[in-house]
C-alpha positions in Angstrom: -0.3 -0.2 0.0 1.3 3.3 -1.3 2.2 5.8 2.0 0.7 9.3 1.2 3.4 12.1 1.6 3.2 15.1 3.9 2.3 17.6 2.9 4.6 20.9 2.6 4.2 23.6 5.1 3.5 27.3 3.7 3.3 30.2 4.8 3.0 34.2 2.9 3.9 36.8 5.3 2.6 40.6 5.6 -0.8 40.5 2.8 -1.7 43.6 4.5 -4.8 43.1 2.3 -5.7 39.4 3.0 -5.6 39.2 -1.4 -3.5 35.7 -1.7 -6.0 33.6 -2.6 -7.7 36.3 -5.1 -4.5 36.3 -7.2 -3.4 32.5 -7.3 -5.4 29.6 -8.1 -3.9 28.0 -4.7 -6.1 24.9 -5.0 -3.9 23.7 -7.7 -1.6 22.5 -5.1 -4.0 22.3 -2.1 -3.0 18.6 -2.0 0.7 18.9 -2.1 0.4 21.9 0.9 -0.7 23.5 4.0 -1.0 27.0 3.4 -0.9 30.2 6.1 -1.6 33.5 5.3 0.1 36.1 7.8 -2.0 39.3 6.9 -1.0 41.4 9.9 3.0 42.1 10.3 4.2 39.8 13.5 7.8 42.1 14.1 10.0 41.0 16.6 12.7 38.3 15.4 12.0 35.7 18.6 8.3 35.9 17.4 9.1 35.0 13.8 10.9 32.4 14.9 8.4 30.6 17.1 5.8 31.1 14.6 7.6 30.2 11.8 9.0 27.2 13.1 7.1 24.7 11.1 6.8 25.9 7.7 9.1 24.1 4.7 8.4 27.3 2.5 7.7 30.7 2.7 6.7 33.4 0.9 8.1 37.3 1.3 6.3 40.4 -0.1 10.0 42.6 -0.6 11.5 44.3 2.3 8.5 44.2 4.5 9.4 41.3 7.0 13.4 41.1 6.9 15.2 37.1 7.0 18.3 37.7 8.6 21.1 34.8 8.9 20.1 34.6 12.7 16.3 33.9 11.7 17.2 31.6 9.0 19.2 29.2 11.0 16.0 28.9 13.6 14.0 27.3 10.9 15.3 23.8 11.0 12.6 22.9 8.3 12.6 25.8 5.6 13.4 24.8 2.2 12.1 27.0 -0.2 12.6 30.9 0.2 10.3 33.0 -2.5 10.6 36.8 -2.7 8.2 39.0 -4.9 10.3 40.0 -7.3 13.8 39.2 -8.4 15.6 40.6 -5.0 15.1 41.4 -1.6 17.7 43.9 0.1 16.0 42.2 3.4 17.2 38.7 2.6 20.7 37.2 3.9 21.2 35.2 0.8 24.6 33.8 2.2 22.9 32.4 4.9 20.0 30.5 2.9 23.2 29.4 0.6 25.2 27.6 3.8 22.1 25.9 4.4 21.0 24.4 0.5 17.8 26.4 0.6 16.6 27.2 -2.6 15.8 30.9 -2.6 13.0 32.1 -5.9 11.8 35.5 -7.1 8.9 36.1 -9.1 7.9 38.3 -12.6 7.0 41.9 -11.8 5.7 45.3 -12.9 7.2 48.2 -12.5 5.4 51.3 -13.8 3.4 51.6 -10.4 6.3 52.9 -8.2 7.0 55.6 -10.9 3.4 56.1 -11.6 3.0 56.9 -7.5 6.0 59.2 -7.5 4.8 61.0 -10.2 1.0 61.4 -8.3 3.1 62.5 -4.8 4.7 65.5 -7.0 1.8 66.5 -8.2 -0.3 66.3 -5.2 2.9 68.0 -3.2 3.8 71.0 -6.1 -0.1 71.7 -6.5 -1.3 71.5 -2.6 -3.8 69.5 -3.6 -3.6 67.1 0.1 -4.6 70.5 1.7 -7.9 71.4 -0.4 -9.2 68.1 -0.6 -9.3 68.1 2.9 -10.4 71.7 2.8 -13.6 70.2 1.1 -14.2 67.8 3.5 -14.1 70.3 6.4 -16.3 73.1 4.7 -13.5 75.2 4.1 -13.0 76.8 0.0 -9.9 77.5 -1.4 -7.1 78.2 1.3 -4.3 78.0 -1.0 -2.2 78.8 -4.2 -0.9 76.1 -6.3 2.1 76.2 -8.4 2.4 74.7 -12.2 5.3 72.2 -12.8 5.6 73.4 -16.1 9.3 75.3 -16.5 10.3 74.3 -13.0 12.8 71.8 -12.5 13.0 68.0 -11.5 16.1 66.2 -10.1 16.1 62.7 -10.0 18.4 61.0 -7.6 18.9 57.7 -9.3 18.3 57.3 -13.1 17.3 53.1 -13.4 13.9 52.1 -14.8 11.9 54.2 -12.4 13.6 57.3 -12.8 13.5 57.3 -16.3 10.0 56.8 -16.3 9.7 59.7 -13.8 12.1 61.7 -15.9 9.4 61.2 -19.2 6.5 62.2 -17.3 8.0 65.1 -16.4 9.0 66.0 -20.1 5.5 65.8 -20.6 4.8 68.3 -18.3 7.4 70.7 -19.9 10.1 70.9 -16.3 13.3 70.6 -17.1 14.8 67.3 -15.8 18.6 66.9 -14.3 19.7 63.7 -12.8 23.1 62.4 -10.6 23.7 59.1 -8.9 26.9 57.4 -7.6 27.3 55.3 -10.8 25.7 57.8 -13.4 27.4 59.0 -15.9 26.9 62.0 -18.2 26.9 60.3 -21.3 24.0 58.2 -20.2 22.1 61.1 -19.7 23.0 62.7 -22.8 21.2 59.6 -24.5 18.2 59.9 -23.1 18.0 64.2 -23.0 18.5 64.2 -19.8 20.8 67.0 -17.9 23.6 65.7 -16.0 24.6 67.9 -12.9 27.1 67.7 -9.5 26.2 65.5 -6.9 25.7 69.3 -4.5 24.3 70.6 -8.1 21.5 68.5 -7.7 20.0 69.8 -4.3 21.0 73.2 -5.1 19.3 73.6 -8.2 15.9 71.3 -8.0 12.5 72.2 -7.2 11.2 69.2 -6.9 13.6 66.0 -5.9 12.4 62.3 -6.6 14.6 59.8 -5.3 14.9 56.6 -7.1 18.3 54.7 -6.4 18.8 51.6 -4.2 19.5 51.8 -0.2 23.4 50.6 -0.1 25.7 51.5 2.7 26.9 54.6 0.5 23.4 55.8 0.0 21.8 55.3 3.8 21.5 58.8 5.1 22.8 60.3 1.8 20.4 63.0 2.2 21.2 64.6 5.1 21.0 67.8 7.2 23.7 69.6 5.1 22.0 68.5 1.8 18.9 69.7 3.1 20.6 73.2 4.2 21.0 73.5 -0.2 17.9 73.1 -1.0 14.9 75.6 -2.2 12.9 77.1 0.6 9.9 76.0 -1.9 11.3 72.9 -3.0 9.9 69.2 -2.7 11.6 66.4 -1.8 9.7 62.8 -2.8 10.8 59.5 -1.7 9.1 56.6 -2.9 12.7 54.6 -2.9 13.6 53.6 0.6 13.6 55.4 4.1 16.9 55.2 5.2 18.3 56.9 2.0 16.8 60.6 4.0 18.1 61.4 7.6 14.7 61.0 8.8 15.6 63.0 11.8 17.1 65.5 9.7 14.4 65.7 7.6 11.4 66.2 10.3 13.6 69.1 11.4 13.8 70.9 8.1 10.0 70.6 7.5 9.5 71.8 10.8 11.7 74.5 10.5 10.5 75.7 7.0 14.3 74.6 5.4 11.9 73.1 2.3 8.3 73.2 1.6 7.0 69.6 1.7 7.9 65.8 1.6 5.9 63.3 0.0 7.1 59.9 1.5 6.0 56.5 0.6 8.7 54.7 2.9 10.2 54.9 6.1 12.7 53.9 8.2 10.6 51.6 10.8 7.8 50.1 8.5 4.7 49.6 9.1 5.4 53.3 10.7 4.0 53.1 14.2 0.6 54.8 15.3 2.4 57.0 17.2 5.0 57.9 15.2 6.4 62.0 14.9 5.8 61.6 11.1 2.3 61.6 11.3 2.5 64.7 13.3 4.9 66.5 11.0 3.7 69.6 9.4 4.2 70.2 5.4 4.1 65.9 4.4 2.2 63.5 2.7 2.2 60.2 3.6 1.2 57.1 2.3 1.7 53.5 3.5 4.5 52.0 1.3 2.2 51.2 -1.8 4.9 51.8 -5.0 4.4 48.5 -5.7 1.0 47.7 -4.7 -1.6 47.5 -7.8 -3.4 45.0 -8.6 -1.3 44.1 -11.7 2.1 43.6 -9.6 0.3 41.2 -7.2 -1.2 39.1 -9.9 2.7 38.6 -10.6 3.7 38.4 -7.5 1.4 36.1 -5.8 0.7 34.0 -9.0 4.6 33.8 -8.7 4.6 32.3 -5.6 1.9 29.1 -6.9 4.6 28.8 -9.7 7.7 28.7 -7.7 6.6 26.0 -5.3 5.0 23.6 -8.5 8.7 24.4 -10.2 10.2 23.2 -6.5 7.8 20.0 -6.2 8.7 18.8 -9.6 12.2 19.5 -8.4 12.7 22.1 -11.5 12.8 25.2 -9.7 12.1 28.1 -11.5 13.0 32.1 -11.3 16.3 31.3 -8.9 18.2 34.3 -7.4 21.9 32.9 -6.8 
């Protein structure tokens, strides 16, 4: 008599909207896996290690819950890790290799973050947030908006996201300048964008939007000294990673009028605590890290989890990350 093989235990972490079953047909592999979906952020690593102890497979939304070496080594059953997208700075890949744990990614859609950045640019520059709140509170026209045409958009990081935002800016008649650590003047010339030096990016920009990766050299790169170079009317938009800006320096710059506004989708600590000072800081527009949260991206992510598990079950992993 053939014995029935044990089902693999699968956990999907940080499904904040509880939509795992909307974007993937998990019934296809229900006979081979037991699936648990965690919609709330668990937090402390000690809690994580206890809760995740039984799982063979973890599905992670990029840069929500970190998977550190310490945590990996506390999960003896772990065989497969899947991240949304094809990179995740919050996962210790070396620790996975040491344990011979298979590491896979998913397809993605890149347009939604650039679109959100542009929405935040328009909202912050035109003063829409204030007027939207005015209408709900019975008020009428308390601000004077500003047009984008002829103003300077500075882009810190000219990768896929930065280039999309640059095209939006050109369509609105803006002058576009750019700088990042790896960017060259020749690359900018190819796409008709003006290359500037680092300090000039801060001095010249009416709106500065961040599209560089978080790394040792970009962490805290935008500090009080850089912010003091900016125009008092200027706006800073961050849809990349919170720690690229020194958070306390930014709060001080907003409170003392060094810059006029910050529109943020990313933070040093996520989810942002309910009592965090940024929630009370003036001249801010805050969104809850929704740059990649779109139905198109989620379809790629959640269905990608399913496809990666199927590949693993068939001994043919797909989208492996080395």
